[in-house]
C-alpha positions in Angstrom: 6.7 -1.4 -24.5 5.8 -4.3 -26.8 3.0 -5.4 -29.1 2.5 -9.1 -29.7 -0.1 -11.0 -31.8 -1.6 -13.7 -29.5 -4.4 -15.0 -31.8 -6.3 -14.1 -35.0 -7.0 -10.4 -34.8 -6.0 -10.2 -31.2 -2.9 -8.3 -29.9 -1.3 -7.9 -26.5 0.0 -4.4 -25.6 2.6 -4.8 -22.8 4.4 -2.3 -20.5 7.0 -3.6 -18.1 7.3 -1.8 -14.8 10.4 -2.0 -12.5 11.5 -0.3 -9.3 8.0 0.3 -7.9 6.1 -0.9 -4.9 2.8 -2.8 -5.6 0.0 -0.9 -3.9 2.7 1.3 -2.4 3.5 -1.5 0.0 5.1 -4.6 -1.4 8.4 -4.9 -3.1 8.5 -6.4 -6.6 12.2 -7.2 -7.1 11.5 -8.7 -10.5 9.0 -6.0 -11.6 5.6 -6.6 -13.1 4.0 -6.3 -16.5 0.8 -4.5 -17.4 -1.0 -6.1 -20.3 -3.8 -4.8 -22.4 -5.5 -6.4 -25.4 -6.9 -5.3 -28.7 -9.6 -7.3 -30.6 -10.0 -6.1 -34.1 -13.2 -7.3 -35.7 -15.2 -5.0 -37.9 -15.3 -3.0 -34.7 -12.4 -2.5 -32.3 -12.4 -3.3 -28.6 -9.7 -2.5 -26.0 -9.7 -4.9 -23.1 -8.1 -3.9 -19.7 -6.1 -0.9 -20.8 -2.6 -0.2 -19.5 -0.8 3.0 -18.6 2.5 4.0 -17.3 3.2 4.4 -13.6 1.3 7.2 -11.8 -1.6 6.6 -14.3 0.1 8.3 -17.3 -1.6 7.0 -20.5 1.1 7.9 -23.0 2.4 4.3 -23.3 -1.1 3.2 -24.3 -1.5 5.9 -26.9 2.0 5.2 -28.3 1.2 1.5 -28.8 -2.1 2.3 -30.5 -0.3 4.7 -32.9 2.3 2.0 -33.6 -0.6 -0.4 -34.6 -2.1 2.4 -36.8 -5.2 2.4 -34.6 -6.6 5.8 -34.0 -7.8 6.2 -30.4 -11.0 7.7 -32.0 -11.7 4.4 -33.7 -12.0 2.4 -30.5 -15.7 1.7 -30.1 -15.7 -0.4 -26.9 -13.6 -0.5 -23.7 -14.0 -3.8 -21.9 -13.3 -3.3 -18.2 -13.0 -6.6 -16.4 -11.8 -4.8 -13.2 -11.7 -1.2 -12.3 -8.6 -1.0 -10.1 -6.8 2.2 -11.3 -3.8 0.4 -13.0 -6.5 -0.9 -15.5 -8.8 2.1 -15.6 -6.8 5.2 -14.7 -6.4 6.3 -18.4 -10.1 6.3 -19.2 -10.7 10.0 -18.6 -7.6 10.9 -20.7 -9.0 8.8 -23.6 -12.2 10.7 -23.4 -10.3 13.8 -24.4 -9.5 12.3 -27.8 -12.5 10.0 -28.2 -15.9 11.0 -26.8 -17.9 8.2 -28.5 -16.6 4.9 -27.0 -18.8 2.7 -24.8 -17.6 1.0 -21.7 -18.7 -2.6 -21.2 -18.5 -3.8 -17.5 -20.3 -5.3 -14.6 -23.0 -3.3 -12.6 -20.6 -3.0 -9.7 -17.9 -1.7 -12.0 -20.3 1.0 -13.2 -20.7 2.2 -9.6 -16.9 2.3 -9.1 -16.3 4.2 -12.4 -18.7 6.8 -11.1 -17.1 7.0 -7.7 -13.5 7.1 -9.0 -13.8 9.3 -12.1 -17.4 10.6 -12.3 -17.8 8.6 -15.5 -21.5 7.7 -15.8 -22.3 7.9 -19.5 -22.2 5.3 -22.4 -21.8 2.4 -20.0 -23.2 -1.1 -20.9 -23.7 -3.3 -17.9 -23.5 -7.0 -18.7 -25.0 -10.1 -17.3 -23.6 -13.6 -17.8 -25.9 -14.3 -20.7 -24.8 -11.2 -22.6 -22.5 -11.0 -25.6 -21.0 -8.4 -27.9 -20.5 -9.0 -31.7 -17.5 -7.2 -33.0 -17.8 -8.7 -36.5 -15.4 -11.0 -38.4 -16.7 -13.8 -36.1 -15.4 -12.2 -32.9 -18.2 -12.5 -30.4 -17.3 -11.5 -26.8 -19.1 -13.2 -24.0 -18.9 -12.2 -20.3 -18.9 -14.2 -17.0 -19.0 -12.6 -13.6 -16.3 -13.5 -11.1 -17.2 -11.3 -8.1 -14.7 -10.6 -5.3 -11.7 -11.8 -7.2 -10.3 -9.7 -5.7 -12.7 -6.8 -6.0 -16.5 -6.9 -6.1 -16.7 -5.8 -9.8 -14.6 -8.5 -11.5 -15.6 -10.4 -14.5 -13.8 -12.3 -17.4 -14.3 -11.9 -21.1 -14.1 -14.7 -23.7 -13.6 -14.3 -27.5 -15.6 -17.2 -28.8 -13.9 -17.3 -32.2 -10.4 -17.9 -30.8 -11.1 -19.2 -27.3 -9.0 -16.5 -25.7 -10.1 -15.8 -22.1 -9.2 -12.3 -20.8 -9.0 -12.4 -17.0 -7.4 -9.1 -15.9 -5.8 -9.8 -12.4 -7.0 -13.4 -12.2 -4.2 -15.8 -13.3 -1.7 -12.9 -13.1 1.8 -12.9 -11.8 4.6 -10.7 -10.6 7.8 -10.8 -12.7 9.1 -9.6 -16.1 10.0 -12.2 -18.7 12.1 -10.2 -21.2 11.4 -11.1 -24.8 8.9 -13.8 -23.9 5.1 -13.5 -24.0 3.8 -17.1 -23.6 4.2 -19.8 -21.0 5.5 -22.3 -23.5 8.5 -20.1 -24.4 10.0 -20.6 -20.9 12.6 -23.2 -20.1 11.9 -25.6 -17.2 14.1 -23.5 -14.9 12.4 -20.3 -15.9 9.0 -22.0 -15.3 10.0 -22.8 -11.7 11.1 -19.2 -11.1 7.9 -17.9 -12.7 5.8 -20.2 -10.6 7.3 -18.6 -7.5 6.4 -15.2 -8.8 2.9 -16.4 -9.5 2.5 -17.9 -6.0 3.8 -14.7 -4.5 1.3 -12.7 -6.5 -1.6 -14.9 -5.5 -0.6 -14.8 -1.8 -0.5 -11.0 -1.8 -3.5 -10.2 -4.0 -5.9 -13.2 -4.1 -5.2 -15.3 -1.0 -7.8 -13.7 1.2 -10.4 -14.4 -1.5 -9.6 -18.0 -2.1 -13.3 -19.3 -1.8 -14.3 -16.8 -4.5 -11.3 -17.6 -6.6 -12.2 -21.3 -6.5 -15.7 -20.6 -7.8 -14.2 -18.4 -10.6 -11.7 -21.2 -11.6 -14.6 -23.6 -12.0 -16.4 -21.1 -14.2 -13.1 -20.7 -16.2 -12.9 -24.4 -16.7 -16.5 -24.6 -17.9 -15.6 -22.0 -20.6 -12.9 -24.3 -22.0 -10.4 -21.5 -22.9 -7.7 -22.3 -25.5 -5.6 -19.3 -24.2 -5.7 -17.4 -20.9 -4.6 -13.7 -21.2 -4.2 -11.9 -17.9 -3.4 -8.3 -17.3 -0.2 -9.1 -15.5 2.4 -11.7 -16.5 2.5 -14.4 -19.2 -0.2 -15.4 -21.7 -1.0 -19.1 -21.1 -1.2 -21.2 -24.3 -1.4 -24.2 -22.0 -4.2 -22.9 -19.7 -4.6 -26.1 -17.8 -1.3 -25.3 -16.1 -2.4 -22.1 -14.5 -5.9 -23.4 -13.9 -4.5 -26.3 -11.9 
């Protein structure tokens, strides 16, 4: 469990997972990280929340407490992708915070209803929509459907240029003590590239035409940092985009 500042008022909350099967099928000999992000403007947004294995949310609550952020103070949950490793904690959060609003795609709204019966306080976004958190942090949203689920989107913080992409640009593998791509040695980069290719092959490969469209959209956004929900944060986004 680790908290890292990745840009002004933006923090990564990371949980490393080992000894598990991805989707109950594929071995991950080097584990995988689950990354969530906090954007603290005048209002607080939680992006792509994390939980422990089996959907237990205690790891998320512990990290929020460590940051002195009361779960009740979170006003927005940004759900880029509703797969349960990124959304399985929502109903538990409702028990301590009944006022937050979920920001997601229209398809994600359908999935939240199907998975959890969650139908209230949901803001469905279009590509032209934005959300002002204050202190200059304005989030904008871009749909990236079928990467690798029909609900997927990405979120950009326009002040810092951080692009939050959930599963897109993710990777298997745990990099102990390191958060950013530019912290790796050349040898570590080669090892990590293999984990990234393995992740893409298993998760995204069947959706390559949709991924290609999403990459073009990402390039048009000109991100300064790419922050996925698995693996490293890219301070050199052109590497993972390529």
